[in-house]
C-alpha positions in Angstrom: 0.1 0.1 0.1 1.1 3.7 -0.7 -0.2 6.3 1.3 -1.2 9.5 -0.5 1.2 12.3 0.7 -0.4 15.5 1.8 1.9 17.7 -0.1 4.2 17.4 -3.1 4.5 14.5 -5.5 5.7 11.0 -4.7 9.3 10.3 -4.1 10.3 8.2 -7.2 13.8 8.0 -6.2 13.0 6.1 -2.9 10.9 3.9 -4.7 13.4 3.1 -7.4 15.9 2.6 -4.5 13.6 -0.2 -3.0 13.1 -1.5 -6.4 16.7 -1.8 -7.0 17.2 -3.6 -3.7 14.7 -6.2 -4.7 15.5 -6.7 -8.2 19.3 -6.8 -7.8 19.0 -9.3 -5.2 17.7 -11.8 -8.0 14.8 -12.8 -6.1 11.1 -12.2 -5.8 9.9 -14.0 -2.7 11.5 -17.2 -1.4 15.1 -16.2 -1.0 14.5 -12.5 0.0 12.4 -13.7 3.0 14.9 -16.3 4.0 18.1 -13.9 3.9 20.3 -17.0 3.2 21.7 -19.0 0.3 19.4 -21.7 -0.7 20.1 -25.2 0.7 21.7 -27.7 -1.9 22.9 -24.9 -4.1 25.5 -26.3 -6.4 29.3 -25.5 -5.7 31.1 -24.5 -8.9 34.6 -25.2 -7.9 36.2 -27.5 -10.6 36.3 -27.6 -14.3 33.6 -29.9 -14.5 31.2 -27.9 -12.4 32.3 -24.9 -14.6 31.3 -26.7 -17.8 28.0 -27.7 -16.2 27.4 -23.9 -15.3 28.3 -23.0 -18.8 25.9 -25.5 -20.3 23.0 -24.4 -18.1 23.8 -20.4 -19.2 23.8 -21.4 -22.8 20.4 -23.1 -22.7 17.3 -21.0 -24.1 15.1 -20.3 -21.2 11.6 -22.1 -20.9 8.9 -19.7 -21.4 5.2 -20.7 -20.5 2.1 -18.6 -20.2 -1.7 -19.1 -19.6 -4.8 -17.0 -19.9 -7.7 -18.1 -17.6 -10.9 -16.4 -18.4 -13.0 -17.2 -15.5 -15.8 -14.9 -16.7 -16.2 -16.5 -20.0 -16.9 -13.0 -21.7 -13.6 -13.0 -23.9 -14.0 -14.2 -27.3 -11.1 -16.0 -29.2 -9.5 -13.0 -30.6 -9.5 -10.9 -27.4 -7.9 -14.0 -25.5 -5.4 -14.4 -28.1 -4.4 -10.9 -27.8 -3.8 -11.2 -24.1 -2.0 -14.5 -24.7 0.5 -12.6 -27.2 1.3 -10.0 -24.6 1.8 -12.6 -21.7 4.2 -14.3 -24.0 6.2 -11.1 -24.8 6.2 -10.3 -21.3 7.6 -13.6 -20.3 10.2 -13.6 -22.9 11.3 -10.1 -21.7 11.8 -11.4 -18.2 13.7 -14.5 -19.5 16.1 -13.0 -21.8 16.3 -9.3 -20.6 15.4 -8.2 -24.0 12.6 -5.9 -24.3 10.0 -7.6 -26.5 8.3 -6.0 -29.4 4.7 -5.1 -28.4 4.3 -2.6 -31.2 2.0 -5.0 -33.3 -0.3 -5.5 -30.2 -1.3 -1.7 -30.0 -3.8 0.0 -32.3 -2.0 3.2 -32.0 1.6 4.2 -31.0 0.4 6.7 -28.5 1.1 7.5 -24.9 -0.2 4.2 -23.5 2.1 2.1 -26.1 5.3 4.4 -25.1 4.7 4.2 -21.4 4.4 0.4 -21.6 7.4 0.2 -23.6 9.5 2.3 -21.4 8.3 0.1 -18.3 9.6 -2.9 -20.1 12.9 -1.3 -21.0 13.4 -0.1 -17.3 12.8 -3.6 -16.2 15.5 -4.8 -18.4 17.9 -2.0 -17.7 17.6 -2.4 -13.9 18.3 -6.1 -13.9 21.2 -5.8 -16.3 22.8 -3.5 -13.8 23.2 -6.4 -11.4 26.7 -8.1 -11.0 24.7 -11.3 -11.1 23.2 -12.7 -14.3 19.6 -12.3 -13.8 18.4 -14.0 -16.9 16.1 -16.8 -16.2 16.3 -20.5 -16.6 12.4 -20.7 -17.0 9.4 -18.3 -16.5 5.8 -19.0 -16.3 3.3 -16.3 -16.4 -0.4 -16.9 -15.5 -3.1 -14.4 -16.1 -6.6 -14.8 -14.4 -9.2 -12.8 -15.9 -11.5 -11.3 -13.1 -14.0 -9.1 -14.7 -14.7 -7.7 -18.2 -16.5 -4.4 -18.7 -17.7 -2.3 -21.6 -15.3 0.8 -22.0 -15.9 3.4 -24.6 -15.8 1.7 -28.0 -14.2 -1.3 -26.4 -13.7 -3.4 -23.3 -11.6 -3.3 -20.1 -10.3 -6.4 -19.0 -9.4 -6.6 -15.2 -6.9 -9.4 -14.5 -4.4 -10.8 -11.9 -1.1 -12.2 -12.8 0.9 -15.0 -10.9 4.4 -15.7 -12.2 7.1 -18.2 -11.3 10.9 -17.1 -12.0 13.8 -19.6 -12.0 16.9 -17.4 -12.0 20.0 -19.1 -13.3 22.2 -18.6 -10.2 19.5 -19.8 -7.5 18.5 -23.2 -6.9 14.9 -22.5 -5.9 12.3 -20.6 -7.9 10.8 -17.4 -7.0 7.2 -16.2 -7.0 5.0 -13.2 -7.4 1.1 -13.5 -6.8 -1.8 -11.2 -7.4 -0.2 -8.6 -9.7 -3.3 -6.4 -10.9 -3.6 -5.3 -14.6 -6.0 -3.5 -16.6 -6.2 -3.9 -20.2 -8.3 -1.7 -22.5 -8.9 -3.2 -25.7 -10.5 -1.9 -28.9 -11.6 -3.3 -32.2 -10.3 -1.9 -35.5 -10.7 -3.3 -39.0 -12.0 -6.6 -37.4 -8.9 -7.1 -35.3 -8.6 -6.5 -31.5 -5.8 -4.3 -30.3 -4.5 -2.9 -27.0 -5.5 0.6 -26.4 -3.9 1.0 -22.9 -2.3 -1.2 -20.2 -1.7 -0.5 -16.7 0.1 -2.8 -14.3 0.5 -2.3 -10.5 4.1 -3.0 -10.3 7.0 -0.6 -9.7 8.4 -0.5 -13.2 4.9 0.6 -14.6 4.2 2.9 -11.6 7.7 4.6 -12.1 7.3 4.9 -15.9 4.0 6.6 -15.5 5.3 9.0 -12.9 8.4 10.0 -14.8 6.6 10.2 -18.1 4.9 13.3 -16.8 8.1 15.2 -16.1 10.0 14.1 -19.3 9.9 16.5 -22.2 10.3 15.8 -25.9 9.3 17.0 -29.3 7.0 13.9 -30.0 6.3 10.8 -28.0 9.1 8.7 -29.2 11.5 11.2 -27.9 9.6 11.8 -24.7 9.8 7.9 -24.0 13.5 7.9 -24.5 14.0 11.0 -22.3 11.9 9.3 -19.5 14.0 6.1 -19.7 17.2 8.2 -19.4 15.8 9.9 -16.3 14.9 6.5 -14.8 18.1 4.8 -15.6 20.3 7.8 -14.3 18.3 7.7 -11.1 18.8 3.9 -10.8 22.5 4.4 -11.3 22.8 6.9 -8.6 20.7 4.6 -6.1 23.0 1.8 -7.1 26.0 3.7 -6.3 24.5 4.3 -2.8 23.6 0.7 -2.3 27.3 -0.3 -3.3 29.0 1.8 -0.8 29.5 -1.2 1.7 31.3 -3.3 -1.1 33.5 -0.2 -1.8 34.7 -0.1 1.7 32.4 2.2 3.5 31.1 0.8 6.9 28.2 1.4 9.1 28.4 1.3 12.8 26.3 -1.5 14.0 23.5 -1.2 16.6 23.1 -3.7 19.4 20.0 -5.5 19.5 18.5 -7.3 22.7 16.2 -9.6 20.9 16.8 -12.3 18.3 15.3 -12.5 14.9 14.0 -15.9 13.8 14.3 -15.9 10.0 12.9 -19.4 9.6 9.7 -18.3 11.5 9.4 -15.4 9.1 9.8 -17.7 6.1 7.3 -20.3 7.6 4.8 -17.6 8.1 5.2 -16.4 4.5 5.0 -19.7 3.2 1.7 -20.4 4.9 0.1 -17.2 4.0 1.7 -16.2 0.5 -1.4 -17.5 -1.5 -4.1 -16.7 0.9 -5.0 -14.1 3.5 -4.7 -14.4 7.3 -8.2 -13.6 8.2 -7.6 -13.9 11.8 -10.0 -11.0 12.7 -6.8 -8.7 13.2 -5.1 -8.0 9.9 -6.9 -6.1 7.2 -6.4 -6.4 3.4 -5.2 -3.4 1.2 -5.6 -4.7 -2.3 -7.8 -1.8 -3.1 -5.6 0.8 -1.6 -2.2 0.2 -3.7 -1.7 -3.2 -2.8 -1.2 -5.5 0.2 2.7 -6.2 -0.2 4.0 -4.2 2.7 1.2 -5.4 5.2 2.3 -8.9 4.2 6.0 -8.3 4.8 5.5 -6.6 8.0 3.4 -9.5 9.1 6.3 -11.8 8.2 8.7 -9.7 10.1 6.7 -9.7 13.1 6.4 -13.4 13.0 10.1 -13.6 13.0 10.0 -12.0 16.5 10.6 -8.3 15.9 8.2 -6.5 18.5 5.8 -3.8 17.4 7.2 -0.1 18.1 4.8 2.5 19.1 7.3 4.9 20.7 8.3 8.2 19.3 6.6 10.5 16.6 4.7 8.8 13.8 7.5 8.2 11.4 9.2 6.3 14.3 6.3 3.8 14.7 5.8 0.3 13.2 2.6 -1.2 14.8 -0.6 -3.0 13.9 -2.9 -3.5 16.8 -6.0 -2.7 14.8 -7.1 -1.3 11.5 -7.5 2.2 12.5 -4.7 4.6 11.6 -3.0 6.2 14.8 0.0 8.3 15.0 -0.1 8.6 18.8 2.7 6.8 20.6 0.3 4.3 22.1 -0.2 0.7 21.7 -3.4 1.0 19.6 -4.3 1.4 15.9 -1.7 1.0 13.2 1.1 3.0 11.7 1.5 3.8 8.0 5.1 2.2 8.1 3.2 -1.2 8.6 1.2 -0.9 5.4 3.2 1.5 3.1 6.2 0.8 1.3 7.8 4.3 1.4 6.9 4.6 5.2 8.5 1.5 6.1 11.7 2.4 4.3 11.6 5.8 6.2 11.2 3.9 9.4 13.9 1.4 8.7 16.3 4.2 7.8 15.5 6.8 10.5 14.2 4.8 13.5 16.5 5.2 16.9 16.0 4.1 20.3 13.6 1.3 20.7 12.3 -0.8 17.9 13.8 -2.4 14.8 17.4 -2.2 14.1 18.0 -2.2 10.2 20.8 -1.7 7.6 18.5 -0.8 4.8 21.0 0.5 2.1 23.2 -2.7 1.9 23.0 -5.5 -0.8 21.5 -9.0 -0.6 24.9 -10.5 -0.5 25.8 -8.8 2.8 22.4 -9.5 4.4 22.9 -13.2 4.0 26.4 -13.1 5.5 25.3 -11.6 8.8 
């Protein structure tokens, strides 16, 4: 969930920094939460293992996709259009080469160029990693939730689940319930995409920066937007790389241990369903449930709620009512909002969570 700010526009740089942290780690769910190398990962220490690794990396990735129309309202041509997009998107993830979506759009207007910019940003950011973030296999599954008339066409609301097997990891990574809106229209007997929205950071960033990018035409504006995003990513990546280059942070002392396995167990139990225990709420309709879920996992790992200090220094969920007072009641924005959690992780002092937020995945797994 992302809280609407009272003043000013949203901080794209902070969002991109968080995005870099997740993407450059080469993981989406399983490895991120465990903070440790997968058990049974192969050791490439001799010539035979090196040859095996070379053979693996030279293999073409396995790409699969499905579109499940639970409404029964799409005709064959409309479903085929969504399948073609899913195939191109899956191929982009697998090969780190932005697929050609031009033939799927009726017009190369703002909707087309924003979508293309998002795909190119995804590729650029993953290519910045020291690791090879190409995939051994990828599966993208679309589930159509509803179909509505929209102008002269239709609006298709669907959710995406995907499975990504990175080449350098022994276990696959998963993403669930990513929301999409496809606006389709018919032209000369053929269905095309008019607009596409996706609740994922690459697409949100592309849409935000698009408004600030200049250019004499849409193509130039798209190029400029991508340049701004990549420059911002490179700056944030430099910040995240300071530890590797010799900078250090003074460690803070903790008096409570963190049980990472308990956090992983909780995540695996609830990743494909909601914990409807009467306490936690669901924020799918308010920008996403991602941070709420991650906060629950951290709490399950033994990190106590923190209601001390001013509002930005609190991390709590006692009930669904937002409460900025320093009392053990209500919930804080940092529990449910990505940007607010990042602020808490960076700036919290005194009691509560101890974090080193701007270090890479490799450091976190070694501590």
